[in-house]
C-alpha positions in Angstrom: 0.0 -0.1 0.0 2.6 2.7 0.9 4.2 2.4 -2.7 0.7 2.5 -4.3 -0.2 5.6 -2.4 3.0 7.3 -3.1 2.5 6.6 -6.9 -1.1 7.7 -7.0 -0.4 10.8 -5.0 2.4 11.9 -7.3 0.5 11.3 -10.5 -2.8 12.8 -9.5 -2.0 15.4 -6.7 -4.8 13.9 -4.7 -3.7 12.6 -1.2 -5.5 9.3 -0.3 -4.4 9.9 3.3 -2.6 6.8 4.0 -1.8 6.8 7.7 0.0 4.3 10.0 -2.4 5.0 13.1 -2.4 1.7 14.9 -5.5 -0.3 15.9 -6.7 -0.7 19.5 -8.9 -3.9 20.0 -11.2 -3.6 23.0 -12.0 -7.1 24.1 -12.6 -8.9 27.6 -11.1 -12.1 26.2 -7.7 -10.6 25.2 -4.7 -12.4 26.7 -1.4 -13.7 25.9 -2.7 -16.1 23.3 -3.5 -13.0 21.1 0.3 -12.0 21.3 1.3 -15.5 20.5 -1.0 -15.6 17.4 0.3 -12.3 16.3 3.9 -13.7 16.4 3.1 -16.5 14.0 2.5 -14.1 11.2 5.3 -14.0 8.5 8.0 -11.4 9.1 6.7 -9.2 6.2 3.3 -8.7 7.8 4.0 -9.5 11.5 2.2 -7.3 13.9 3.9 -5.8 16.8 1.3 -6.4 19.5 1.2 -5.5 23.1 -1.7 -5.8 25.8 -2.6 -2.6 27.5 -3.8 -2.7 31.1 -6.6 -0.7 32.4 -4.1 2.0 33.6 -2.4 2.2 30.3 -5.8 2.5 28.5 -6.7 5.4 30.9 -3.3 7.0 30.2 -3.1 6.7 26.4 -6.8 6.8 25.6 -8.4 9.0 28.2 -11.6 9.4 26.1 -12.3 5.6 25.9 -15.0 4.2 28.2 -12.5 2.4 30.7 -15.5 1.4 32.8 -16.6 -0.9 30.1 -13.1 -1.9 28.9 -10.4 -3.0 31.2 -7.8 -4.0 28.7 -6.9 -3.8 25.0 -4.7 -5.2 22.3 -2.7 -2.6 20.5 -1.4 -3.3 16.9 0.6 -0.2 16.4 1.6 -0.9 12.7 -1.9 -1.1 11.4 -2.6 1.6 8.8 -5.7 3.3 7.2 -6.5 5.0 4.0 -9.4 7.3 3.1 -11.3 5.3 0.4 -13.2 8.0 -1.4 -9.9 10.0 -1.8 -8.1 6.7 -3.0 -10.7 6.3 -5.7 -10.5 9.9 -6.7 -6.8 9.7 -7.0 -6.9 6.3 -8.8 -9.5 7.6 -11.3 -7.5 10.7 -12.1 -4.4 8.7 -12.6 -6.1 6.3 -14.9 -7.4 9.1 -17.0 -3.8 10.0 -17.9 -3.2 6.5 -19.6 -3.9 6.9 -23.3 -4.6 3.1 -23.5 -7.3 3.1 -20.9 -11.0 4.1 -21.6 -13.4 4.5 -18.7 -17.0 4.0 -19.5 -19.0 5.1 -16.3 -22.5 4.6 -15.4 -23.2 2.0 -17.8 -25.2 -1.2 -16.8 -23.5 -4.4 -18.0 -25.8 -7.1 -19.1 -25.4 -10.7 -17.7 -22.7 -12.7 -19.7 -24.2 -15.2 -22.2 -22.9 -18.7 -22.7 -20.6 -19.4 -25.7 -19.6 -22.7 -27.3 -16.1 -21.5 -28.1 -14.7 -21.1 -24.6 -14.5 -17.4 -25.2 -16.6 -14.2 -24.6 -15.9 -11.9 -27.4 -18.4 -9.2 -26.6 -19.9 -7.4 -23.6 -23.4 -5.7 -23.8 -24.4 -2.6 -22.0 -27.6 -0.7 -22.3 -25.8 1.8 -24.5 -23.5 -0.3 -26.7 -21.8 -3.6 -27.4 -18.0 -3.7 -26.5 -15.6 -6.1 -28.3 -13.2 -7.9 -25.9 -10.1 -10.1 -25.8 -10.3 -10.8 -22.0 -13.0 -10.2 -19.5 -12.2 -9.5 -15.8 -15.4 -9.5 -13.6 -14.9 -7.5 -10.5 -18.4 -6.5 -9.7 -18.7 -7.3 -6.1 -22.1 -8.4 -4.7 -23.5 -8.3 -8.3 -21.0 -10.9 -9.7 -23.3 -14.0 -9.2 -26.2 -12.6 -11.3 -23.9 -11.4 -13.9 -22.3 -14.8 -14.2 -25.1 -17.2 -13.7 -26.3 -17.5 -17.4 -22.7 -18.1 -18.4 -22.0 -20.8 -15.7 -25.4 -22.4 -15.5 -25.2 -22.1 -11.7 -25.0 -19.3 -9.1 -21.8 -18.5 -7.3 -22.3 -18.3 -3.6 -21.6 -14.6 -3.5 -24.5 -12.7 -1.7 -24.8 -9.1 -0.8 -24.6 -8.1 2.9 -25.8 -4.6 3.7 -23.5 -2.4 5.8 -24.5 1.1 7.1 -22.1 3.7 8.5 -21.9 7.1 10.0 -19.5 10.0 9.9 -19.3 12.0 13.1 -17.5 15.3 13.7 -16.6 15.8 17.3 -15.5 19.3 18.4 -12.0 18.0 19.2 -9.5 15.2 18.7 -10.4 12.3 20.8 -8.1 9.5 19.8 -5.5 8.7 17.0 -5.8 4.9 16.7 -8.6 2.9 15.1 -10.8 1.4 17.8 -12.3 -2.0 17.4 -15.0 -3.7 19.5 -16.4 -7.0 18.3 -17.8 -6.2 14.8 -17.8 -2.5 15.2 -15.0 0.1 14.8 -14.2 3.9 15.0 -11.8 5.2 12.5 -10.4 8.7 13.2 -9.5 10.7 10.0 -6.8 13.3 9.7 -9.4 16.2 9.8 -10.8 15.1 13.1 -14.0 13.3 11.6 -14.8 9.8 12.9 -16.1 6.9 10.7 -18.5 4.7 12.7 -19.2 1.1 11.4 -20.9 -0.9 10.7 -24.1 -3.0 10.5 -24.4 -6.4 8.9 -27.8 -7.0 7.2 -29.2 -9.5 4.9 -31.3 -7.3 2.6 -30.7 -8.8 -0.9 -29.9 -5.8 -3.1 -31.8 -3.2 -1.2 -29.3 -0.5 -0.4 -31.0 2.0 1.9 -30.2 3.6 5.1 -32.5 3.3 8.2 -33.2 5.3 11.3 -32.7 2.2 13.6 -29.2 1.6 12.2 -28.3 5.2 12.7 -29.5 4.9 16.3 -27.6 1.7 16.8 -24.4 3.0 15.5 -24.7 6.2 17.5 -25.3 4.2 20.5 -22.2 1.9 19.9 -20.0 5.1 19.3 -21.2 6.6 22.6 -20.6 3.3 24.5 -17.0 3.1 23.3 -16.3 6.8 23.5 -18.8 8.7 25.7 -17.8 12.1 24.4 -19.2 11.1 21.0 -22.7 11.7 22.5 -22.1 15.5 21.8 -20.6 15.0 18.3 -22.7 15.8 15.2 -23.7 13.2 12.8 -22.6 14.6 9.4 -23.6 11.6 7.1 -25.1 8.2 7.0 -24.8 5.7 4.0 -25.2 2.1 3.1 -23.1 -0.3 1.0 -23.3 -3.8 -0.3 -20.6 -6.2 0.9 -19.9 -9.2 -1.5 -19.8 -12.3 1.0 -18.1 -15.4 -0.2 -18.0 -18.7 1.8 -15.4 -18.5 4.7 -14.8 -14.9 3.7 -12.4 -16.0 0.9 -12.6 -14.2 -2.4 -12.7 -15.6 -5.9 -9.5 -14.6 -7.9 -8.6 -16.3 -11.1 -9.9 -17.8 -14.4 -13.2 -19.6 -14.8 -12.3 -23.1 -15.9 -15.0 -23.4 -18.7 -13.7 -20.3 -20.4 -10.3 -19.2 -21.7 -10.7 -15.5 -21.3 -13.1 -14.9 -18.4 -11.5 -13.9 -15.0 -12.9 -12.7 -11.7 -11.9 -10.9 -8.7 -14.8 -10.6 -6.3 -16.1 -11.8 -2.9 -14.0 -9.9 -0.6 -16.7 -9.2 2.0 -15.5 -6.6 4.5 -11.9 -6.6 3.4 -12.2 -5.4 -0.1 -10.2 -2.1 0.4 -7.7 -3.9 2.6 -7.0 -6.8 0.1 -7.3 -4.6 -3.1 -3.6 -4.1 -4.1 -2.6 -7.8 -3.4 -5.6 -9.4 -5.1 -5.2 -7.2 -8.0 -1.5 -8.2 -8.1 -2.5 -11.9 -7.9 -5.0 -11.5 -10.8 -2.6 -9.7 -13.0 0.1 -12.3 -12.4 -2.3 -15.2 -13.4 -3.6 -13.2 -16.5 -0.2 -12.4 -17.6 1.1 -15.9 -17.0 3.7 -14.7 -14.5 4.7 -16.7 -11.3 2.4 -15.5 -8.6 3.7 -14.1 -5.4 1.4 -16.4 -3.4 -0.5 -19.6 -3.9 -3.6 -18.9 -6.0 -5.3 -22.1 -5.0 -7.4 -21.0 -2.0 -8.9 -18.3 -4.4 -9.8 -20.5 -7.2 -13.2 -19.4 -8.7 -14.1 -23.0 -9.4 -13.5 -24.3 -5.9 -17.1 -24.5 -4.8 -18.5 -26.1 -8.1 -18.2 -29.9 -8.5 -18.6 -31.5 -11.9 
């Protein structure tokens, strides 16, 4: 990520705000096994982890609800990036490449079967597009787009997640705060991202008052001073859930030129550079930097 951010910032002039801020996990079950687990990670990604006692929590994170949380696991090398700015930077960079054409706001029709093991044309509402290779990276919509082509539905399903942005009057903490499935992410400008819900709503992508109330309540529980912070925005997105949380990256076995990169669930932003690199290696017939077998798109289909 650091190299990617450096390249995008230099080419676009838009700062994606990559920041090594650390992550504090608040959990009553944290113990030395957490440290031992962290030390099993490869050296290139090993997390420097340490347990913070109640006293250290109070000293280093005075705005956290230490009545509710007696200890925490700090992972100081965890980083964050501001995803809207990352996408703006990426789009501006891509627009400078003469061999890349971006067609935005076009609805792609489901891929239709071919007897020749190749898809030579994509169809949108506006036009037909000739293609040599097809890479499907359409998140939660991947299964319906592929079903006519495969004859079966990939087990990728949409999971709705709602989030808030809050703007406290002062900086409250610098690290990402994690409690169970919820998190607070402090941005450089002082805003705090509050996430998130997990809801099975098919493809219905709407915000609700109940989710807003729930997330606001969780934010206050973790950091009581957020009770006085304004809520600037609420939005919803669809996460593409794949079995065991493992994405599909690679070529579809029945076709020579159809590839996919989807099913990352809640880790799409985190895994984006690595999963794109793996797909590029496979597509260009290069030796991949990691074993692609666990991500095989054909792994859940027998026969």
